Steps between C-alpha positions, in 0.01 A plus 500: 500500500820669391705634788627846416695749697186699566297200619788392730500848656122488551528163672765634736287806580201275560702281739631809682150647530369169631778488761431860609125437527555171684736659751258794541203273567699294753619819673144635510372176652781507756410860593130415524582206729656744749191719497223242490485162672269212420490186711284190482449238768434159345524298823198301615262738673741789425660438837797725422263798481367664814138423586205717406457601866862616520449703182193669651706580808774655286240704309378647828853617598556836328840577656845348427614185678861453604647156573844456660638146512787439742659211314863402457653477153323175420390502139237225537319662795513843343362366172209339685418828675541695177261263318233526770518878525502516121163322490365789711675767292313375193181643653649793696800667341594721798624209712875530560728219614832555678750233602720565804781273614470495881870412536603822323261734684490384866413848630186515286407147606524598869306821441210319334507208743558236236516163672679302231585489133202439277264744674295732278366846586194626311417872517177669399408858592656550844465137609725201474472122545780248559459145372743211518352278229425657164213337314185632339301407811740685731548798269129549430412475870769757582369737233147452629612597851677808367185624325311531828472872567339470842564280802249217506461407864375153581413525870459187714289518814699396810459465875245217505707192419470551123733322261818712509612647166866460598715236665535131425207341687313216332161669541633843404500678163872578478565342160186652352594843636845481342336422165280809541805714571667360187199636310573847639230499768574660837390267782418654838315397817249694711365447850159665519523517880783752456427691180267551206529327163756704296341730246722368217391141557439341163385169644427382855556131579327332794685168524321259733493671843496262797413756772181706515528853362383783725174673401693819419731310267206344319348845457823617334480203262139576418579866443785406266266274305220755495738760356588274208816326618613179329510195728632144501347298784646155563252337734510158670236247612345577837505822700525830310671661803288812505475549124130416483409869436742503205341187356157659542624816325619287207173302495677164532486214749746225586326163515568296815736207475808419294484419132612145421564382146450134413662565161835601651611135495499513119791745525701285740390689813403280795365781721133573413525852646715598200267655246612490136363760256540398137289757310466876513248758378557753224661775705810720479653319798469150354502566126849346465465234771533142378657324801294365789519671840490338844331630817560321834212529750281754323166653593211527256354843425144602428382829358196661653253696291677826420431808291834659591756257365551325170608151608677235289603158638876475445584158648252213491547142615404187311164332562644237735578759768292589805520694827587252774355599838633206699849392590713426196642163594457146372217442255304816422207553267244760407199498733202633310280512811723763666599858420791381288508645147597294197713623214577675285585762763647849463816555704605826331299800382566827319299806603500826303298817497511827310539827685461870428620811678286789620492650152379176345831423329600135487763364740711183462295185547529363852633144507479243778595132505394268781649150519408244763861388545835664569717188498525492121730807508704387801863398468401136544253477211589793270702275268208266430381509137374850408466649850773762453373612159146536630613695807703744291213543255257576783725765658585663168135512396394642837775762462357601157823378343364303206817563296696260720232234465542470127881483474579149384844413373532261206636155564674285244261226385757284323804473729437139599414178318278255684481151350248236591589138570408391146717771341790412729466130410489574126810721515687254722423197285567700185857585602580174679335255257355673196806698389751210536257267323460752216878524461528120500230457232657774288840331523354161398322655200817675384699175543245298297494758220878491473504118483266501201731718293 
């Protein structure tokens, strides 16, 4: 092709046009990148993306969320907070994040009661939550507490030697109560000898009384139940301490004796009065339960024929359990010629019933859980296996708070490498023997090849 003056001019114009179009396209892409964001999480299990339950929680929050992080000018910490909050902002764009250096604004720190650098304040509507450790678990729980529009009172019966919901006693429920308060639940106590059950009671807990209730107090309990109140009754083997009318109202009976579990030794437990529950029914309370739960000195429950309640066994022992009527000492065994009952035995039951008002309109379903043991939630045994998770699930379900039951935060499945003994031996011998031997053989081969030249 002959290059002429005209063709040279056309080539220059073509190159200029290409440059203009290229720069225009790049500029357009840059502008679009500021208006639209696309992110992809390729990690195993998409662990850098908030869980489905957190996304549902964010979808239910129709007002802006404000997050203030009191953090010093530390780039690493601020980047970690910015990344976590950013994973929430992907699904809710009206979340704002503000960094405040507590050293530069001491007056504001004192006004808000900030204990130390690193504390985070989350605001939603007219409520706020302070958290010290920022993670998806902590942040989602705080947001869940902020979404509660009414005070959910969990009222514990007191005045009869019940397990106290506060304090640090071994038989008390102090640790469990603090976990409930972390979930945004308001824990109170009531003495029925002095007052009525508060009208805003969301759940009443009767936690193993050791002194007989007065007939008038029992009548108040029965009236509360008759009117549709939700109830958690933690019973114990032996005397019901005046609660027989309540048991009759619920159409249940506590079998005499203490449940012993011959299978507890399989789990490293020497005391046969420790009942181990390994399987659970298909129910909202236990749908996510996979860990075993442990119940020291439990009573077995039996449902009487009832047309009032819909009853589902919640906790059932293994077959090698029975109700021991004699003294639990030395060698014990099931005596078939006595009133002892063999397993499997029910030690926890769920009772529900539908209700309507005077006009026939449906009311919230009444929910009651009766468990033949209160020790499993005590400070001494709460940390065993899945006891805490089960206790929280029971209270949240009884409080009609199913949203909290389903929140499960993702865990990283691939952060550790576990090698068996064979794999360790292969790797060890490979580096200590195999690799040096390979280098030696390679050197000998190279030396022999050079000698032949």
